[in-house]
C-alpha positions as CSV (number, residue, x, y, z in Angstrom):
1,L,81.2,-25.5,4.9
2,Q,81.3,-28.7,2.9
3,V,79.9,-29.1,-0.5
4,Q,77.3,-31.5,0.9
5,D,76.1,-28.9,3.4
6,V,75.8,-26.3,0.7
7,A,73.7,-28.7,-1.4
8,T,71.5,-29.5,1.5
9,L,71.0,-25.8,2.3
10,Q,70.2,-25.1,-1.3
11,A,67.7,-27.9,-1.4
12,E,66.1,-26.5,1.8
13,L,66.1,-23.0,0.4
14,A,64.4,-24.3,-2.8
15,Q,61.8,-26.2,-0.6
16,A,61.2,-23.0,1.4
17,Q,60.7,-21.0,-1.7
18,Q,58.3,-23.5,-3.1
19,K,56.3,-23.4,0.2
20,K,56.4,-19.6,0.1
21,A,55.1,-19.6,-3.5
22,K,52.3,-22.0,-2.5
23,Q,51.4,-19.9,0.5
24,E,51.3,-16.7,-1.7
25,E,49.0,-18.5,-4.2
26,K,46.7,-19.5,-1.3
27,I,46.7,-15.9,0.0
28,A,45.9,-14.6,-3.5
29,A,43.0,-17.1,-3.7
30,Y,41.7,-16.0,-0.3
31,K,41.9,-12.4,-1.2
32,E,39.9,-13.1,-4.4
33,Q,37.4,-15.0,-2.4
34,M,37.1,-12.1,0.1
35,Q,36.6,-9.6,-2.7
36,Q,33.9,-11.9,-4.2
37,L,32.2,-12.1,-0.8
38,H,32.4,-8.3,-0.3
39,L,30.8,-7.9,-3.7
40,E,28.0,-10.3,-2.9
41,L,27.5,-8.6,0.5
42,R,27.2,-5.2,-1.2
43,K,24.7,-6.7,-3.7
44,L,22.7,-8.1,-0.8
45,Q,22.7,-4.8,1.0
46,E,21.6,-3.0,-2.1
47,A,18.8,-5.5,-2.6
48,Q,17.8,-5.2,1.0
49,E,17.7,-1.4,0.7
50,Q,15.6,-1.6,-2.4
51,S,13.2,-4.0,-0.7
52,K,12.9,-1.6,2.3
53,Q,12.1,1.3,-0.1
54,Q,9.6,-0.8,-2.0
55,A,7.9,-1.9,1.3
56,H,7.8,1.8,2.4
57,S,6.2,3.0,-0.8
58,L,3.7,0.1,-0.7
59,Q,2.9,1.0,2.8
60,Q,2.3,4.6,1.8
61,R,0.1,3.5,-1.1
62,L,-1.9,1.3,1.2
63,Q,-2.4,4.3,3.6
64,E,-3.5,6.5,0.7
65,L,-6.0,3.8,-0.5
66,S,-7.2,3.3,3.1
67,S,-7.9,7.0,3.6
68,Q,-9.6,7.2,0.2
69,A,-11.8,4.2,1.2
70,Q,-12.7,6.0,4.5
71,H,-13.5,9.2,2.5
72,W,-15.8,7.3,0.1
73,Q,-17.4,5.5,3.1
74,Q,-18.1,8.8,4.8
75,L,-19.6,10.2,1.5
76,H,-21.7,7.1,1.2
77,Q,-22.9,7.5,4.8
78,D,-23.6,11.2,4.3
79,S,-25.6,10.6,1.1
80,Q,-27.5,7.8,2.7
81,Q,-28.4,10.1,5.6
82,A,-29.4,12.8,3.1
83,L,-31.5,10.3,1.2
84,A,-33.2,9.2,4.4
85,L,-34.0,12.8,5.2
86,R,-35.4,13.4,1.8
87,E,-37.6,10.3,2.1
88,E,-38.9,11.6,5.4
89,E,-39.6,15.0,3.8
90,L,-41.4,13.2,1.0
91,V,-43.6,11.4,3.4
92,V,-44.5,14.6,5.1
93,Y,-45.3,16.3,1.8
94,K,-47.4,13.3,0.7
95,V,-49.4,13.5,4.0
96,E,-49.8,17.3,3.5
97,M,-50.9,16.7,-0.1
98,A,-53.5,14.1,0.9
99,F,-54.8,16.6,3.5
100,L,-55.0,19.4,0.9
101,K,-56.7,17.2,-1.6
102,E,-59.3,16.3,1.0
103,E,-59.7,20.0,1.9
104,L,-60.1,20.8,-1.8
105,S,-62.7,18.1,-2.4
106,K,-64.6,19.3,0.7
107,A,-64.5,22.9,-0.6
108,M,-65.6,21.7,-4.1
109,E,-68.5,19.8,-2.5
110,Q,-69.5,22.9,-0.5
111,L,-69.3,24.9,-3.6
112,Q,-71.5,22.5,-5.5
113,D,-74.0,22.4,-2.7
114,R,-74.2,26.2,-2.7
115,T,-74.5,26.3,-6.4
116,A,-77.3,23.7,-6.3
117,Q,-79.1,25.7,-3.5
118,H,-78.8,28.9,-5.5
119,H,-80.3,27.3,-8.6
120,S,-83.2,25.7,-6.9
């Protein structure tokens, strides 16, 4: 080999080494980017999981409130029915009381008539 060839080969080797170093830098940068993306992905997955759990607990709360509302509605209906029944009973009692008052006043009249007949 001539001195010139050796110099050329050395220059080529130096160039190849520079290229290799640049490639390695690029690879290291890509790896870092990948790690960053993995981290972001994991964060997103965790956030999604949290959102899912939140949605689930909100759904449960909604169901609880819904069944509570149904319960109160039922109670309200029941008490309304009971009230209507009491009102009906009250009407019946009032009618009965009016009848009894009339009977009483008739009886009092008869008594007064008898007493008047007795004294005359």
